[in-house]
PDB file with SEQRES, HELIX, SHEET and CRYST1 records, atoms N, CA, C and O in Angstrom:
SEQRES   1 A   29  UNK UNK UNK UNK UNK UNK UNK UNK UNK UNK UNK UNK UNK          
SEQRES   2 A   29  UNK UNK UNK UNK UNK UNK UNK UNK UNK UNK UNK UNK UNK          
SEQRES   3 A   29  UNK UNK UNK                                                  
HELIX    1 AA1 UNK A    9  UNK A   28  1                                  20    
CRYST1    1.000    1.000    1.000  90.00  90.00  90.00 P 1           1          
ATOM      1  N   UNK A   1      39.279-224.193 -47.629  1.00  0.00           N  
ATOM      2  CA  UNK A   1      40.040-223.001 -47.202  1.00  0.00           C  
ATOM      3  C   UNK A   1      39.120-222.092 -46.378  1.00  0.00           C  
ATOM      4  O   UNK A   1      38.725-221.018 -46.831  1.00  0.00           O  
ATOM      5  N   UNK A   2      38.791-222.536 -45.175  1.00  0.00           N  
ATOM      6  CA  UNK A   2      37.934-221.692 -44.329  1.00  0.00           C  
ATOM      7  C   UNK A   2      38.743-221.276 -43.110  1.00  0.00           C  
ATOM      8  O   UNK A   2      38.620-221.877 -42.043  1.00  0.00           O  
ATOM      9  N   UNK A   3      39.563-220.256 -43.266  1.00  0.00           N  
ATOM     10  CA  UNK A   3      40.385-219.782 -42.138  1.00  0.00           C  
ATOM     11  C   UNK A   3      39.917-218.408 -41.697  1.00  0.00           C  
ATOM     12  O   UNK A   3      40.684-217.645 -41.109  1.00  0.00           O  
ATOM     13  N   UNK A   4      38.662-218.089 -41.980  1.00  0.00           N  
ATOM     14  CA  UNK A   4      38.151-216.774 -41.559  1.00  0.00           C  
ATOM     15  C   UNK A   4      38.184-216.658 -40.038  1.00  0.00           C  
ATOM     16  O   UNK A   4      38.412-215.581 -39.487  1.00  0.00           O  
ATOM     17  N   UNK A   5      37.949-217.798 -39.365  1.00  0.00           N  
ATOM     18  CA  UNK A   5      37.923-217.748 -37.892  1.00  0.00           C  
ATOM     19  C   UNK A   5      39.338-217.510 -37.368  1.00  0.00           C  
ATOM     20  O   UNK A   5      39.525-216.783 -36.393  1.00  0.00           O  
ATOM     21  N   UNK A   6      40.344-218.126 -38.020  1.00  0.00           N  
ATOM     22  CA  UNK A   6      41.732-217.960 -37.575  1.00  0.00           C  
ATOM     23  C   UNK A   6      42.404-216.880 -38.410  1.00  0.00           C  
ATOM     24  O   UNK A   6      43.136-217.182 -39.353  1.00  0.00           O  
ATOM     25  N   UNK A   7      42.158-215.639 -38.071  1.00  0.00           N  
ATOM     26  CA  UNK A   7      42.773-214.533 -38.825  1.00  0.00           C  
ATOM     27  C   UNK A   7      43.806-213.850 -37.939  1.00  0.00           C  
ATOM     28  O   UNK A   7      43.491-213.451 -36.818  1.00  0.00           O  
ATOM     29  N   UNK A   8      45.024-213.712 -38.424  1.00  0.00           N  
ATOM     30  CA  UNK A   8      46.067-213.061 -37.622  1.00  0.00           C  
ATOM     31  C   UNK A   8      45.707-211.615 -37.318  1.00  0.00           C  
ATOM     32  O   UNK A   8      45.109-210.923 -38.142  1.00  0.00           O  
ATOM     33  N   UNK A   9      46.074-211.176 -36.140  1.00  0.00           N  
ATOM     34  CA  UNK A   9      45.762-209.788 -35.761  1.00  0.00           C  
ATOM     35  C   UNK A   9      46.441-208.809 -36.719  1.00  0.00           C  
ATOM     36  O   UNK A   9      45.912-207.732 -36.994  1.00  0.00           O  
ATOM     37  N   UNK A  10      47.604-209.186 -37.219  1.00  0.00           N  
ATOM     38  CA  UNK A  10      48.318-208.286 -38.144  1.00  0.00           C  
ATOM     39  C   UNK A  10      47.480-208.025 -39.382  1.00  0.00           C  
ATOM     40  O   UNK A  10      47.369-206.887 -39.838  1.00  0.00           O  
ATOM     41  N   UNK A  11      46.884-209.093 -39.930  1.00  0.00           N  
ATOM     42  CA  UNK A  11      46.070-208.938 -41.140  1.00  0.00           C  
ATOM     43  C   UNK A  11      44.899-208.007 -40.838  1.00  0.00           C  
ATOM     44  O   UNK A  11      44.578-207.124 -41.633  1.00  0.00           O  
ATOM     45  N   UNK A  12      44.269-208.207 -39.695  1.00  0.00           N  
ATOM     46  CA  UNK A  12      43.122-207.347 -39.327  1.00  0.00           C  
ATOM     47  C   UNK A  12      43.579-205.901 -39.230  1.00  0.00           C  
ATOM     48  O   UNK A  12      42.904-204.995 -39.718  1.00  0.00           O  
ATOM     49  N   UNK A  13      44.731-205.685 -38.597  1.00  0.00           N  
ATOM     50  CA  UNK A  13      45.241-204.314 -38.450  1.00  0.00           C  
ATOM     51  C   UNK A  13      45.483-203.698 -39.832  1.00  0.00           C  
ATOM     52  O   UNK A  13      45.161-202.533 -40.064  1.00  0.00           O  
ATOM     53  N   UNK A  14      46.049-204.486 -40.740  1.00  0.00           N  
ATOM     54  CA  UNK A  14      46.309-203.960 -42.092  1.00  0.00           C  
ATOM     55  C   UNK A  14      44.996-203.576 -42.762  1.00  0.00           C  
ATOM     56  O   UNK A  14      44.895-202.517 -43.382  1.00  0.00           O  
ATOM     57  N   UNK A  15      43.992-204.439 -42.637  1.00  0.00           N  
ATOM     58  CA  UNK A  15      42.689-204.141 -43.268  1.00  0.00           C  
ATOM     59  C   UNK A  15      42.118-202.856 -42.676  1.00  0.00           C  
ATOM     60  O   UNK A  15      41.624-201.994 -43.402  1.00  0.00           O  
ATOM     61  N   UNK A  16      42.191-202.736 -41.347  1.00  0.00           N  
ATOM     62  CA  UNK A  16      41.632-201.529 -40.701  1.00  0.00           C  
ATOM     63  C   UNK A  16      42.385-200.293 -41.209  1.00  0.00           C  
ATOM     64  O   UNK A  16      41.787-199.259 -41.508  1.00  0.00           O  
ATOM     65  N   UNK A  17      43.708-200.429 -41.296  1.00  0.00           N  
ATOM     66  CA  UNK A  17      44.503-199.281 -41.783  1.00  0.00           C  
ATOM     67  C   UNK A  17      44.077-198.924 -43.206  1.00  0.00           C  
ATOM     68  O   UNK A  17      43.898-197.752 -43.537  1.00  0.00           O  
ATOM     69  N   UNK A  18      43.920-199.945 -44.037  1.00  0.00           N  
ATOM     70  CA  UNK A  18      43.534-199.686 -45.439  1.00  0.00           C  
ATOM     71  C   UNK A  18      42.191-198.968 -45.461  1.00  0.00           C  
ATOM     72  O   UNK A  18      42.019-197.978 -46.173  1.00  0.00           O  
ATOM     73  N   UNK A  19      41.244-199.470 -44.683  1.00  0.00           N  
ATOM     74  CA  UNK A  19      39.914-198.851 -44.665  1.00  0.00           C  
ATOM     75  C   UNK A  19      40.035-197.398 -44.204  1.00  0.00           C  
ATOM     76  O   UNK A  19      39.404-196.514 -44.783  1.00  0.00           O  
ATOM     77  N   UNK A  20      40.831-197.146 -43.179  1.00  0.00           N  
ATOM     78  CA  UNK A  20      40.989-195.781 -42.668  1.00  0.00           C  
ATOM     79  C   UNK A  20      41.593-194.894 -43.760  1.00  0.00           C  
ATOM     80  O   UNK A  20      41.151-193.762 -43.957  1.00  0.00           O  
ATOM     81  N   UNK A  21      42.604-195.410 -44.468  1.00  0.00           N  
ATOM     82  CA  UNK A  21      43.232-194.602 -45.519  1.00  0.00           C  
ATOM     83  C   UNK A  21      42.215-194.282 -46.612  1.00  0.00           C  
ATOM     84  O   UNK A  21      42.132-193.141 -47.067  1.00  0.00           O  
ATOM     85  N   UNK A  22      41.450-195.273 -47.031  1.00  0.00           N  
ATOM     86  CA  UNK A  22      40.472-195.044 -48.091  1.00  0.00           C  
ATOM     87  C   UNK A  22      39.446-194.021 -47.606  1.00  0.00           C  
ATOM     88  O   UNK A  22      39.051-193.130 -48.359  1.00  0.00           O  
ATOM     89  N   UNK A  23      39.020-194.147 -46.364  1.00  0.00           N  
ATOM     90  CA  UNK A  23      38.031-193.202 -45.833  1.00  0.00           C  
ATOM     91  C   UNK A  23      38.606-191.786 -45.859  1.00  0.00           C  
ATOM     92  O   UNK A  23      37.922-190.842 -46.256  1.00  0.00           O  
ATOM     93  N   UNK A  24      39.879-191.639 -45.431  1.00  0.00           N  
ATOM     94  CA  UNK A  24      40.496-190.320 -45.426  1.00  0.00           C  
ATOM     95  C   UNK A  24      40.510-189.750 -46.848  1.00  0.00           C  
ATOM     96  O   UNK A  24      40.190-188.580 -47.054  1.00  0.00           O  
ATOM     97  N   UNK A  25      40.882-190.580 -47.823  1.00  0.00           N  
ATOM     98  CA  UNK A  25      40.942-190.110 -49.208  1.00  0.00           C  
ATOM     99  C   UNK A  25      39.548-189.670 -49.649  1.00  0.00           C  
ATOM    100  O   UNK A  25      39.392-188.614 -50.262  1.00  0.00           O  
ATOM    101  N   UNK A  26      38.555-190.467 -49.343  1.00  0.00           N  
ATOM    102  CA  UNK A  26      37.194-190.115 -49.756  1.00  0.00           C  
ATOM    103  C   UNK A  26      36.786-188.792 -49.110  1.00  0.00           C  
ATOM    104  O   UNK A  26      36.179-187.939 -49.758  1.00  0.00           O  
ATOM    105  N   UNK A  27      37.123-188.626 -47.830  1.00  0.00           N  
ATOM    106  CA  UNK A  27      36.737-187.392 -47.144  1.00  0.00           C  
ATOM    107  C   UNK A  27      37.452-186.198 -47.787  1.00  0.00           C  
ATOM    108  O   UNK A  27      36.869-185.125 -47.940  1.00  0.00           O  
ATOM    109  N   UNK A  28      38.716-186.398 -48.159  1.00  0.00           N  
ATOM    110  CA  UNK A  28      39.472-185.306 -48.773  1.00  0.00           C  
ATOM    111  C   UNK A  28      38.781-184.875 -50.059  1.00  0.00           C  
ATOM    112  O   UNK A  28      38.668-183.680 -50.334  1.00  0.00           O  
ATOM    113  N   UNK A  29      38.316-185.848 -50.852  1.00  0.00           N  
ATOM    114  CA  UNK A  29      37.661-185.511 -52.112  1.00  0.00           C  
ATOM    115  C   UNK A  29      36.296-184.912 -51.810  1.00  0.00           C  
ATOM    116  O   UNK A  29      35.563-184.553 -52.731  1.00  0.00           O  
TER     117      UNK A  29                                                      
END                                                                             
């Protein structure tokens, strides 16, 4: 199961969004 190279752009966008949300929460605290 080595599909790291073939990652859908949607999944990447979701991860980036999640990271941004977590960062915002951390900054708020």
